[in-house]
Every structure is written in C-alpha cells, then in structure tokens.
NUSE-480448 format. One line per field, with one value per atom (N, C-alpha, C): x, y, z; residue in three letters; residue number from 1; chain; atom name. Coordinates in nm, 3 decimals. Layout:
N
X <- c(X  ...)
Y <- c(Y  ...)
Z <- c(Z  ...)
res <- c(ALA  ...)
n <- c(NUM  ...)
chain <- c(A  ...)
atom <- c(CA  ...)
***
This chain:
95
X <- c(4.717  4.757  4.685  4.557  4.534  4.609  4.668  4.738  4.693  4.668  4.671  4.753  4.821  4.892  4.806  4.857  4.819  4.874  4.818  4.934  4.933  5.070  5.056  5.164  5.114  5.146  5.168  5.292  5.304  5.147  5.100  4.971  4.829  4.903  4.768  4.669  4.533  4.446  4.485  4.564  4.587  4.493  4.396  4.293  4.255  4.238  4.194  4.313  4.410  4.515  4.533  4.534  4.559  4.432  4.288  4.192  4.203  4.184  4.196  4.334  4.409  4.503  4.538  4.449  4.471  4.339  4.237  4.139  4.157  4.288  4.317  4.382  4.500  4.599  4.549  4.468  4.368  4.266  4.315  4.248  4.348  4.243  4.347  4.489  4.555  4.735  4.730  4.779  4.819  4.667  4.608  4.512  4.524  4.519  4.568  4.723  4.808  4.919  4.913  4.905  4.871  5.034  5.018  5.171  5.161  5.202  5.216  5.291  5.274  5.367  5.418  5.506  5.567  5.512  5.447  5.488  5.567  5.628  5.718  5.861  5.945  6.063  6.118  6.086  6.070  5.977  6.042  6.013  5.920  5.940  5.919  5.826  5.694  5.540  5.509  5.447  5.436  5.228  5.149  5.023  5.019  4.843  4.818  4.784  4.851  4.804  4.951  5.059  5.165  5.225  5.167  5.204  5.320  5.469  5.564  5.484  5.483  5.517  5.586  5.603  5.699  5.637  5.647  5.592  5.706  5.606  5.669  5.799  5.704  5.761  5.754  5.876  5.848  5.807  5.721  5.628  5.693  5.852  5.927  5.955  5.931  5.940  5.866  5.696  5.605  5.587  5.485  5.483  5.346  5.247  5.164  5.071  5.060  5.017  4.886  4.817  4.768  4.618  4.583  4.438  4.346  4.404  4.331  4.375  4.359  4.434  4.397  4.408  4.373  4.431  4.364  4.395  4.356  4.414  4.368  4.397  4.287  4.285  4.356  4.339  4.410  4.472  4.437  4.461  4.623  4.701  4.828  4.865  4.820  4.886  4.789  4.635  4.542  4.630  4.677  4.683  4.858  4.950  5.067  5.052  4.967  4.917  4.857  4.768  4.726  4.895  4.935  5.035  5.169  5.144  5.243  5.200  5.225  5.178  5.202  5.300  5.326  5.210  5.191  5.061  4.933  4.923  4.757  4.764  4.871  4.847  4.809  4.861  4.814  4.698  4.611  4.509  4.407  4.441  4.308  4.355  4.449  4.455  4.346  4.385  4.258  4.095  4.118  3.971  3.908)
Y <- c(-5.619  -5.716  -5.671  -5.650  -5.608  -5.640  -5.559  -5.541  -5.509  -5.636  -5.655  -5.658  -5.559  -5.531  -5.611  -5.690  -5.742  -5.744  -5.628  -5.538  -5.659  -5.729  -5.819  -5.730  -5.675  -5.680  -5.765  -5.701  -5.858  -5.835  -5.951  -5.960  -5.967  -5.975  -5.998  -6.126  -6.126  -6.245  -6.303  -6.428  -6.522  -6.565  -6.595  -6.601  -6.480  -6.352  -6.264  -6.213  -6.271  -6.221  -6.356  -6.496  -6.611  -6.633  -6.638  -6.612  -6.586  -6.442  -6.374  -6.419  -6.378  -6.433  -6.587  -6.660  -6.761  -6.773  -6.735  -6.721  -6.670  -6.511  -6.399  -6.480  -6.529  -6.627  -6.722  -6.797  -6.919  -6.843  -6.689  -6.652  -6.619  -6.657  -6.685  -6.617  -6.708  -6.624  -6.502  -6.396  -6.289  -6.181  -6.205  -6.143  -6.011  -6.131  -6.047  -6.073  -5.986  -5.957  -5.980  -6.073  -6.058  -6.074  -5.959  -5.955  -5.898  -5.965  -6.007  -5.853  -5.762  -5.661  -5.670  -5.628  -5.639  -5.530  -5.462  -5.299  -5.284  -5.399  -5.412  -5.400  -5.386  -5.329  -5.512  -5.586  -5.746  -5.814  -5.874  -5.989  -6.118  -6.167  -6.247  -6.153  -6.210  -6.155  -6.236  -6.251  -6.319  -6.294  -6.355  -6.330  -6.374  -6.304  -6.345  -6.500  -6.568  -6.690  -6.808  -6.696  -6.779  -6.843  -6.814  -6.874  -6.775  -6.799  -6.677  -6.674  -6.645  -6.596  -6.520  -6.553  -6.464  -6.345  -6.207  -6.127  -6.133  -6.118  -6.104  -6.000  -5.857  -5.730  -5.675  -5.565  -5.466  -5.354  -5.243  -5.178  -5.048  -5.051  -4.950  -5.005  -5.092  -5.182  -5.156  -5.083  -5.098  -4.975  -4.974  -4.852  -4.778  -4.719  -4.653  -4.703  -4.816  -4.878  -4.943  -4.986  -5.107  -5.080  -5.163  -5.157  -5.163  -5.291  -5.289  -5.323  -5.300  -5.278  -5.395  -5.493  -5.551  -5.589  -5.555  -5.513  -5.586  -5.726  -5.805  -5.720  -5.778  -5.721  -5.819  -5.780  -5.824  -5.715  -5.645  -5.574  -5.557  -5.573  -5.566  -5.559  -5.563  -5.588  -5.405  -5.431  -5.287  -5.187  -5.173  -5.089  -5.022  -5.128  -5.086  -5.048  -5.065  -4.988  -4.872  -4.789  -4.733  -4.610  -4.712  -4.610  -4.558  -4.630  -4.576  -4.468  -4.370  -4.287  -4.296  -4.370  -4.395  -4.491  -4.580  -4.692  -4.629  -4.545  -4.506  -4.393  -4.305  -4.227  -4.330  -4.455  -4.517  -4.567  -4.608  -4.660  -4.539  -4.435  -4.291  -4.259  -4.287  -4.263  -4.364  -4.487  -4.615  -4.590  -4.522  -4.491  -4.384)
Z <- c(-11.648  -11.528  -11.379  -11.327  -11.206  -11.114  -11.011  -10.881  -10.786  -10.669  -10.547  -10.463  -10.349  -10.251  -10.086  -10.051  -9.931  -9.776  -9.721  -9.634  -9.486  -9.465  -9.342  -9.258  -9.132  -9.000  -8.871  -8.796  -8.643  -8.610  -8.578  -8.500  -8.663  -8.738  -8.814  -8.847  -8.896  -8.885  -8.995  -8.966  -9.107  -9.205  -9.173  -9.223  -9.338  -9.262  -9.385  -9.435  -9.449  -9.579  -9.670  -9.611  -9.652  -9.750  -9.751  -9.817  -9.958  -9.934  -10.052  -10.151  -10.085  -10.159  -10.231  -10.122  -10.254  -10.343  -10.332  -10.417  -10.575  -10.517  -10.605  -10.651  -10.657  -10.722  -10.835  -10.763  -10.884  -10.970  -10.960  -11.100  -11.194  -11.332  -11.469  -11.470  -11.491  -11.543  -11.573  -11.560  -11.645  -11.617  -11.498  -11.534  -11.355  -11.292  -11.145  -11.052  -11.031  -10.888  -10.816  -10.679  -10.615  -10.523  -10.477  -10.332  -10.196  -10.111  -9.978  -9.932  -9.878  -9.809  -9.704  -9.627  -9.509  -9.503  -9.404  -9.332  -9.187  -9.209  -9.048  -9.089  -9.147  -9.213  -9.232  -9.240  -9.240  -9.345  -9.434  -9.474  -9.438  -9.276  -9.199  -9.124  -9.089  -9.082  -9.001  -8.814  -8.760  -8.696  -8.757  -8.723  -8.582  -8.527  -8.438  -8.411  -8.475  -8.407  -8.434  -8.418  -8.412  -8.548  -8.653  -8.805  -8.864  -8.917  -8.974  -9.143  -9.171  -9.329  -9.391  -9.496  -9.569  -9.656  -9.676  -9.777  -9.890  -9.976  -10.106  -10.099  -10.066  -10.069  -9.960  -9.918  -9.823  -9.865  -9.760  -9.824  -9.913  -9.871  -9.902  -10.051  -10.128  -10.258  -10.358  -10.285  -10.361  -10.425  -10.543  -10.634  -10.553  -10.581  -10.597  -10.684  -10.754  -10.876  -10.868  -10.700  -10.699  -10.746  -10.774  -10.806  -10.660  -10.529  -10.497  -10.352  -10.249  -10.105  -9.996  -9.926  -9.842  -9.753  -9.668  -9.532  -9.376  -9.418  -9.321  -9.135  -9.090  -8.932  -8.864  -8.715  -8.630  -8.547  -8.420  -8.285  -8.369  -8.328  -8.327  -8.503  -8.585  -8.746  -8.801  -8.779  -8.743  -8.727  -8.593  -8.480  -8.650  -8.646  -8.708  -8.841  -8.909  -9.055  -8.983  -8.920  -8.906  -8.796  -8.777  -8.720  -8.846  -8.973  -9.110  -9.176  -9.161  -9.281  -9.373  -9.434  -9.557  -9.616  -9.545  -9.553  -9.537  -9.510  -9.482  -9.568  -9.615  -9.750  -9.877  -9.849  -9.990  -10.016  -9.836  -9.829  -9.879  -9.819  -9.848  -9.985  -10.036  -10.224  -10.235  -10.201  -10.279  -10.243  -10.137  -10.073  -10.198)
res <- c(MET  MET  MET  LYS  LYS  LYS  LYS  LYS  LYS  VAL  VAL  VAL  TYR  TYR  TYR  VAL  VAL  VAL  PHE  PHE  PHE  LEU  LEU  LEU  ALA  ALA  ALA  GLU  GLU  GLU  GLY  GLY  GLY  PHE  PHE  PHE  GLU  GLU  GLU  GLU  GLU  GLU  MET  MET  MET  GLU  GLU  GLU  ALA  ALA  ALA  VAL  VAL  VAL  THR  THR  THR  PRO  PRO  PRO  VAL  VAL  VAL  ALA  ALA  ALA  LEU  LEU  LEU  LEU  LEU  LEU  ARG  ARG  ARG  ARG  ARG  ARG  VAL  VAL  VAL  GLN  GLN  GLN  GLU  GLU  GLU  GLY  GLY  GLY  VAL  VAL  VAL  VAL  VAL  VAL  ASP  ASP  ASP  VAL  VAL  VAL  LYS  LYS  LYS  LEU  LEU  LEU  VAL  VAL  VAL  SER  SER  SER  VAL  VAL  VAL  THR  THR  THR  GLY  GLY  GLY  ASN  ASN  ASN  LYS  LYS  LYS  ALA  ALA  ALA  VAL  VAL  VAL  THR  THR  THR  GLY  GLY  GLY  ALA  ALA  ALA  HIS  HIS  HIS  GLY  GLY  GLY  ILE  ILE  ILE  THR  THR  THR  TYR  TYR  TYR  MET  MET  MET  ALA  ALA  ALA  ASP  ASP  ASP  LEU  LEU  LEU  LEU  LEU  LEU  PHE  PHE  PHE  GLU  GLU  GLU  GLU  GLU  GLU  ILE  ILE  ILE  GLU  GLU  GLU  ASP  ASP  ASP  ASP  ASP  ASP  ALA  ALA  ALA  ASP  ASP  ASP  MET  MET  MET  LEU  LEU  LEU  VAL  VAL  VAL  LEU  LEU  LEU  PRO  PRO  PRO  GLY  GLY  GLY  GLY  GLY  GLY  LEU  LEU  LEU  GLY  GLY  GLY  GLY  GLY  GLY  MET  MET  MET  GLN  GLN  GLN  GLU  GLU  GLU  ILE  ILE  ILE  GLU  GLU  GLU  GLY  GLY  GLY  SER  SER  SER  GLU  GLU  GLU  THR  THR  THR  ALA  ALA  ALA  MET  MET  MET  LYS  LYS  LYS  LEU  LEU  LEU  VAL  VAL  VAL  ARG  ARG  ARG  GLN  GLN  GLN  ALA  ALA  ALA  ALA  ALA  ALA)
n <- c(1  1  1  2  2  2  3  3  3  4  4  4  5  5  5  6  6  6  7  7  7  8  8  8  9  9  9  10  10  10  11  11  11  12  12  12  13  13  13  14  14  14  15  15  15  16  16  16  17  17  17  18  18  18  19  19  19  20  20  20  21  21  21  22  22  22  23  23  23  24  24  24  25  25  25  26  26  26  27  27  27  28  28  28  29  29  29  30  30  30  31  31  31  32  32  32  33  33  33  34  34  34  35  35  35  36  36  36  37  37  37  38  38  38  39  39  39  40  40  40  41  41  41  42  42  42  43  43  43  44  44  44  45  45  45  46  46  46  47  47  47  48  48  48  49  49  49  50  50  50  51  51  51  52  52  52  53  53  53  54  54  54  55  55  55  56  56  56  57  57  57  58  58  58  59  59  59  60  60  60  61  61  61  62  62  62  63  63  63  64  64  64  65  65  65  66  66  66  67  67  67  68  68  68  69  69  69  70  70  70  71  71  71  72  72  72  73  73  73  74  74  74  75  75  75  76  76  76  77  77  77  78  78  78  79  79  79  80  80  80  81  81  81  82  82  82  83  83  83  84  84  84  85  85  85  86  86  86  87  87  87  88  88  88  89  89  89  90  90  90  91  91  91  92  92  92  93  93  93  94  94  94  95  95  95)
chain <- c(A  A  A  A  A  A  A  A  A  A  A  A  A  A  A  A  A  A  A  A  A  A  A  A  A  A  A  A  A  A  A  A  A  A  A  A  A  A  A  A  A  A  A  A  A  A  A  A  A  A  A  A  A  A  A  A  A  A  A  A  A  A  A  A  A  A  A  A  A  A  A  A  A  A  A  A  A  A  A  A  A  A  A  A  A  A  A  A  A  A  A  A  A  A  A  A  A  A  A  A  A  A  A  A  A  A  A  A  A  A  A  A  A  A  A  A  A  A  A  A  A  A  A  A  A  A  A  A  A  A  A  A  A  A  A  A  A  A  A  A  A  A  A  A  A  A  A  A  A  A  A  A  A  A  A  A  A  A  A  A  A  A  A  A  A  A  A  A  A  A  A  A  A  A  A  A  A  A  A  A  A  A  A  A  A  A  A  A  A  A  A  A  A  A  A  A  A  A  A  A  A  A  A  A  A  A  A  A  A  A  A  A  A  A  A  A  A  A  A  A  A  A  A  A  A  A  A  A  A  A  A  A  A  A  A  A  A  A  A  A  A  A  A  A  A  A  A  A  A  A  A  A  A  A  A  A  A  A  A  A  A  A  A  A  A  A  A  A  A  A  A  A  A  A  A  A  A  A  A  A  A  A  A  A  A)
atom <- c(N  CA  C  N  CA  C  N  CA  C  N  CA  C  N  CA  C  N  CA  C  N  CA  C  N  CA  C  N  CA  C  N  CA  C  N  CA  C  N  CA  C  N  CA  C  N  CA  C  N  CA  C  N  CA  C  N  CA  C  N  CA  C  N  CA  C  N  CA  C  N  CA  C  N  CA  C  N  CA  C  N  CA  C  N  CA  C  N  CA  C  N  CA  C  N  CA  C  N  CA  C  N  CA  C  N  CA  C  N  CA  C  N  CA  C  N  CA  C  N  CA  C  N  CA  C  N  CA  C  N  CA  C  N  CA  C  N  CA  C  N  CA  C  N  CA  C  N  CA  C  N  CA  C  N  CA  C  N  CA  C  N  CA  C  N  CA  C  N  CA  C  N  CA  C  N  CA  C  N  CA  C  N  CA  C  N  CA  C  N  CA  C  N  CA  C  N  CA  C  N  CA  C  N  CA  C  N  CA  C  N  CA  C  N  CA  C  N  CA  C  N  CA  C  N  CA  C  N  CA  C  N  CA  C  N  CA  C  N  CA  C  N  CA  C  N  CA  C  N  CA  C  N  CA  C  N  CA  C  N  CA  C  N  CA  C  N  CA  C  N  CA  C  N  CA  C  N  CA  C  N  CA  C  N  CA  C  N  CA  C  N  CA  C  N  CA  C  N  CA  C  N  CA  C  N  CA  C  N  CA  C  N  CA  C  N  CA  C  N  CA  C  N  CA  C  N  CA  C  N  CA  C)
***
C-alpha cells in the first residue's frame, strides 16, 4: 500500500490540503493510505481561513516510510514546516 502524508501547520491553505486528501482517499481501498499530519504538536490545526482540522497523526508519530508528501501552502504553514528541522529532513529525503 502506498503511504501519503499531508503536513498541516497553522495557517495552511485549506484547499491545498483537502483536495488531494479527498482525491486520494477515493482511490480503490487498500491502494493508498493518506494521513493528515500535524507539525504543530497539536492534532487540531487551523488553516488560513479559520477552519480547524483534526490531524490523524502528530509529526512525532510518523515513520519515514512515505511514498509521497503533500505540503500545502499558506504563509504561516510553510514557515512552520520550513522551521522544523525534522520535517525538512523528511522533505529532503523525499526529494
């Protein structure tokens, strides 16, 4: 099964996170496992337009076995991801 992590940080662009999750979760069951991952240390993460989403996992709970990473934009969200050395290590590894 392919594993996809969608990183969420405060101020993320909601549509850039929700759209790929919705599409990938519609793939045939057992083919893609998509998880929302909070890089904030809290499973509740608020996007750029004030909508709060519940992540499936905290960043500390994931393994480095992702087949794909999704990094939604948004000024605050991208800055928080870029500021996390462990998140950037995983991004560099995926690249």
